[in-house]
N, C-alpha and C positions, 0 to 999 in steps of 0.2 A: 454285475452278476446278481447282487442282492435285489436290485430293482427288477430285473428280469424274473427272478424267482417269485417276487411279490405279484407281478403281473400274471404269471402262470397260475399261482395260487388263487388270485382273485377271479380269474376266468373259471377255474375249476369249481370254486365255491359258488360263483354266479350260476353255473349250470345246475348245481345241486339245489340252489334256492328256487330256480325257475320250476324245477320238478316239484319242489315242496309247495309252491304256490298254485299249482295247476288245479287242485281239487279232484273230485272223483271223476272217473271216466267211464264211458260206455264203448265196448267193442263188440265184434261179431265173430262167431266161429265159422270158418270157411272149410266145411267138410266136402269131400269130393267122391263120396261113395254113391255115384249116380251116373246114368247114361246121359249123353247129349248136353253136358254142362258147357257153358260158354268157355272159350279159351281164356287163359289167365289175363291177357292184355284187355279183353273185354270186361273181365271181372274188375280190373283196376278202374275202368271208366265207370262201371256201375257203382262201385264203392265210393269213388270221388263224387259222383253225382248226388249221392245221398249223405255226403258229409261224414262218412265213417272214417275215423282216424286210427282205429286200433283193430287188428285182425289176428285171429288165432288159426294157424294151420297145424295139421297133425303129423307132419313130416318135414323134410327139408327139400321138397321138390324143386329141381333146378329151374323149370319154366316159371314157377310161381315166384321164386326169389328174383329171377331176372325181371319179370314183369313189374314188380313193385319197386324196382330201383328208382331212386330220385323222385319218389312220390311224396315222401315225408310220412307215409303211413307206417306205423310201428307194428312189427310182426312178432308174434309168439310162435316159435316153431317147436316141433316135437320129435322125440325119439321113441319109437314104438316099444311095446312090451317084448316083442320078438327080438329086439336088439339089446335087451338088458344083459343077457349072458355075455356076449363078446365085450360090451362096454364095461362090464363089472370085472371081467377077468384080466384084461390087459390095457394098460395105459396107452399103448401104441394104437389101439383101435380108436380110442377117443381122439388122440392127436391126429390120426389120419382123417377121421371124419370131419374134424374141425378144419383141417387144411383143405379138404376137397369140397366140403359142402357149405362152409360158412365164409371163409376168408375171400374166395373169389368174388363174393357179392357184397361183402360188408366193407365200408359203412354206407355205400350207395343205397343198399337195402337196409332199412333201420330195424335190425334185430335186437330186441330188448329182453326177451325171455327164452329160455330153453326148458321145456318140460321133459323130464327123463322118466318115461313110463306114464301110464294113465290108469287110474283106479285099480291099482294092482291088487288090492284086497278083495276086489270083486272078481278077479281073474280065476278061472277054474284051475289053472296051473299056478301054484304058489311061487310067484316071482318076487315077493316083497323083500326077501333077503338080499336080492341083487340090486335093489333100487339105490340105496345110499352109496355102496361102492361105485356104482355107475355114475351117480351124481358127483362123487368126489373126483373121479377120473376126468369127467367133463370140466369140472371147475379147475382142476390142475392144468388141463390143456388150455383153458382160457387164461390162466395166470401166466403161462409161458409166453403168451403174446400180449399180455397186458390188457386183456379185455374183461377181466373178472369183475370189475366195478361197473362196467357198462352193460354187460349181459348177465342177468341173474339166472340162477339155476334152481329149479324146484321140480315137483311132481304133483299130479292132480289126484284128488280123492273123491269118492262118492260120500254121501252123508252116512252110508253104512259103516263108515269108520268109527261112528259113535255108537255106543251101546244104549245111551239115553239122550233124548233131545227135548223132552218135556217133563216138567217146566224147564225153560231155558237155563235157569240157574243150576239145575241138576245135570246139565250137559256133561257127559263123560265119555272118554274114548273106550272102545271095546278092548277089554283086557287081553283078548287073544292076539291082538296086534302089538302088544307092549314091546316085544323084542325088535320090531320094525320101527315103531314110532319114536322110541327114546333117542336113538342115534339120528333119526330124521329131524326131529325137533331141535336137537343140538346143532345140527348142520344149518338149519334155517336161521336159528337165532345168531349163530356165529357169523353168518354171511349176509345177514339182513335180507333174506329172501322171504317171500310171502308163503303162507300156507294156502295152497290152491284147492278150492272145493267146488264141486259140481252140485248145484242145488235145484231141485225140481218140485215146487209145491204142487204141481199137477199130479204127480204120482201119489203124493200124500193124500190129496183129495180123492183121486180115483180109487185108491185102495182102502179108504176109510171114510166112506160117505156119511156114516152115522156120527162120526166124531169131528169131522172137519167141514165147515161150511164153504160153499163156492166163493162167496164174497170175501171171506177171510183169505182164501188162496189167491184171489184176484186183486188184492189191495183195495177192496171195496167194503170192508166190514164196517157196519155201523155200531157194532158192539165191541167191547174190549175184553181181551183175555188177560187176566191178571196172574202174574207169577206170585204164588203165595209166599215164596221165600224172600222175595225182594220188594214186592209191591209194584214192580214195573208193569206198565200197561202195554199190551201188544195189539195192534190193529191189523196186522197181516202176518202170514206164516213165514214169509221171507225173512223178516227181521228176527222172528223167534228162532229160526234155524241158524241164522248167523250168530246170534247171541249164545245159543247152545254151544257152538264151537268156541266162542270166546271164553265161556265159563270152563269148558273142558281144558283149554290151554292154560287158563289161570290155575286150575286145580293141580296142574303139573308144574306150576311156577314158571310158565313161559308167557310172560305178560307183554313182551315187546314184539312178538311175532305178529305181523299184520296179516289180514285175511284178504284173499282175492277170489272172486267168484269166476271160475273159468268156463262154466256152462250154466245157463238157466234159460227158461223159455216156456212156451206153451204150444201144443200142436193145434193145427187149424182143421184137422180132419182125423177121424178115427173109425174104428169098427162100430157096428150098431150098439154095442154095449158101452162104448166110450162116449157117452152123451155130452161130456164137457169139452170134448175136443172139437171146437168150432172156431171159425175165423173170427167171430165176434169176441169170444173169450181170449183167443190168442192176441188179438189187437188190444183188448183191455188190459191184459196182464203186462204185455211189453210196454204199452204206453205209460201205465202207472209205474212200472219198474223204472223206466228211463227218467221220469219226472222225480221219482224218489231218490235216485242216485245223483242226478245232475244238481238237484237242490242241496246236496251235501247234508241230507237229513240224518244220516247215521242211523243208529239203532237205539232202542231204549237204554241198553247197557253202555253203549258207546256213542252218545249223541254227537253229531257233526264229525264223526270219524270218517276219514276218506275211505272209499271202497270202490275199487275198480271191478267192473262187471262185464262179462262177455255173454251176449245173447246167442243161443243156439237155435237155428243156424242160418247161414246165408241162403242156402238153397234146399228145397225138398230133395231127399236122397232116395231114389226108388230102389236101390239095391240093398237097402238095409233090411234085415230079417225081422220077424216078430209081427205084432199087431199093426194094423193100418196106421196108427198114430206114429209109429217109428219112422215112417216115410214122409211125414207131413209136418216137420218142425220148421220148415224154411220160411224166410221172409219173402223169397222170390221163387218163381218157377224157373226151370232151366232156360226158358226163352227170355228171361230177365224181366218179365212182368211181375208186378207185386201180387203176392197172395192177399195182402191187405196193406193199407197205407200206414206208415209209421214215421213219426217225426223224431229224428235222433237228437235234436237240440233240446227236447223236453219242454219247449215253450209253446208250440202251436197246438191247436185243436185238431185232432186227427179225424178224418172222415171214417165212416163205417165201411166195411168191405163193399166192393163194387157190385156184388149181387144182392146187397141189402135193399129193402124196400124204400122207395122214395115217396111214399104216400103220406097223406095227412089224414086227420080225423074228418069225419063227415061234419062240415060246419066249421065254426071258429075254434081254433086251438091256441094254446100258449105253451111256452117252454120255460120250466123253472128248474132250479138246482135240486138235485136229489138229496134227500136227508140222509141217504146211505153213503154218500160220497165223503171221503176224508177231507179234513180242513185243508190239507196240503193240495189235494187235487182241485178243490174249489178255488183256492187262491190262485193256483197256476192258470186255471181256465179263465178266471175273472181278469187276471192281469192280461191275458192274451186278448180277450174280448174287448177290453178297454184300450188296447194298443193295436196290435196287428189286425184285429177283427173290425176296427173302425167303428166301434160302438161309442155313442156319446154318453159318457158316464157321469156327466155333470149332475144329473138329478139325484145321484146317490152320494154326493158330497155334503159336508156339514151345512146345515141350515136350508138344504134343498128338500123338496117334497118327498123323496124316496130314501132319505138318509136314515130315518127311523122306521123300524127298529135297527139299531146299529149292530147288525150281525152279518157275518160273512155269508150265511145262507140267503138272507134277504137281499143283500147287495148283488150276489151272484145271480139270483133268480131274475132280478131286473135286467142285468146285462145280458144274460143268456137269452131272455125273451126278445130283447132288441135285435140281437144278432139273428135269431131264429126268424123273426118276421121280415128282416131286411134281406134275407137270403132264401126266400121262397117258401118258408114255413114247411120244410120237408123234414123227414126223420134224420137225414144227414146233418141238417143245420142245427139239430137239437142233440147231437151226439156228445160233444165235449168229452170224448174219451170215456163215456159211461157216466159222467157227472150230471148230465142233463136228463130231464124226463118231461114228456108231453102231458098236458092236462087239458080238459075241456071246460074247466070252470075258471072264470076270469079272476086272476089273482090280485087285481087292483084293490086298493084300500085308501080310505081318506082322500087326500089330494094326489096320491101316487097312482097314476094311470099307466097301466101296461098297454103298450101299443099292439095293434093287430096288423095283419098284412094289408088291410084296406085303408089304413090311415096314411096321411100324407107326410109322415115323418121320414126324412132321408138319413142315410148314414153320415155321421159327422166325422171328419178327420180328428185325430187325437190331438186337438188343440187345447183341451181342458186337462186338468190334473187327472191322473189315474185314480182308480177307486182306492178307497182307504185300505191300507194293508193291515193285516192282523198283527198283534203284538209279537207272535212267533216269527212272522216274516220280517218284521222290523228288526228283531234281534239278529236274524240271519244276515240281513242286509248290513247291519252295523258290524257284525262279526266279519263279514266279507270285506267291508271297507277297512277295518282295522288290520286284518291280515294282509290285504293288498298294500296298505300304507307301509306296514312293517317290511314287507318284501321289497317294495320300491326303495324304501329308506336304506335297507341293508345293501341292496344292489348298488345304489348310488354311492354309499360309503365305500364299498369294496372297489368299485371302479375308480373312485377318487384316490384311494390309497395305492392303487396299482398303476397310476399314471407314470409313464416314463418321461423323465425330465432331461 
């Protein structure tokens, strides 16, 4: 009996360790406020084709839950604001909903989160007082059937829940929501549930053009914003907004609550006044976001802190009211074609949208790394060019003609140009998610010669060592190795102690 208990305990702890070791994740929001959307079974195929592992839906639609059974894709499901009243009033309503809407499909359909209400502080009808009682009833219903550890309960918020977000260290919750937030934060801390936030740098930029630069909103800032209270440097608005929330939580002494971003993104089209709502900007934002998250970059206040993020949204939703941008947040059109290409692994170089120009300069041109690109973006693109991009990066290795100057910008420029020339010298081939820029002046120097499309140099398979990594990347690789080693060691130990003899 004792041995069996040890085995059960070992398996349980093993599952927890595997979650602990997984790192940050990227998911997508699957809204359905549109006409002519593909059926859920076709959505499953689309999601699997693009290697999307995490999906958020806004209800508990039976057809959707059935379609995602046995796919391994994790679902976050929602309870709408309209249902908060019955869920908060009677435990039996939560019990019945769980029995009818969840249990028939679980665990074949992997449901991991339930969101009870959405951005209630933004709702015209004050429903905030009903949120925590409804959450408590849903949690109680889960406890009755032993699923409260496997399915987490929370609710989502807009950034309007904060009264201050700049500088990040001054982040503070809006005092008018105090009666709602105190029991909510206590619930989250007690049940180890995340604080779910919807963050949109696009709106901050659109509504404050004089104070926010487009590059800062798109993760492309070449300058750094300094928090005068902490000295922390911020190169993008996303990190600054996340840290403002961390500081707001710390100010109330809730230091253990993790943050999850349940919506973020950028529209690909807008009204004439919404000049930043373009496919190019949407692709740039989401590409840089994915790389930022997948690389476990964390934020200045929480370096290397895991952060799960959901991109809004899977499809353009033509029934949404408001400005044109509201109907153009999708990664895909209803016919399942891409609005723009996006690599969800965070490793590849993404092409610019299909309607982008494929022209070159008149005459010879070269592609170099943009000085406005972040170090992280340059390193990711360089690693890809020297790997999957089939660029021969041996000339930028130590003692080789293009190693000096030993800077990431210089090494990336050489690799970018090789890829550019080997792939037709088009605008697309110099995209690198916004990290590449075309020039008409030869960047060659000393014995380091930049190839052109007319030279006879062919693409080499990645038989040489990859380009030199920056010290920050080396630290992340080392950290990843240590964490992985510890996880594997712990797993091996647990399995060893749990063997049945």
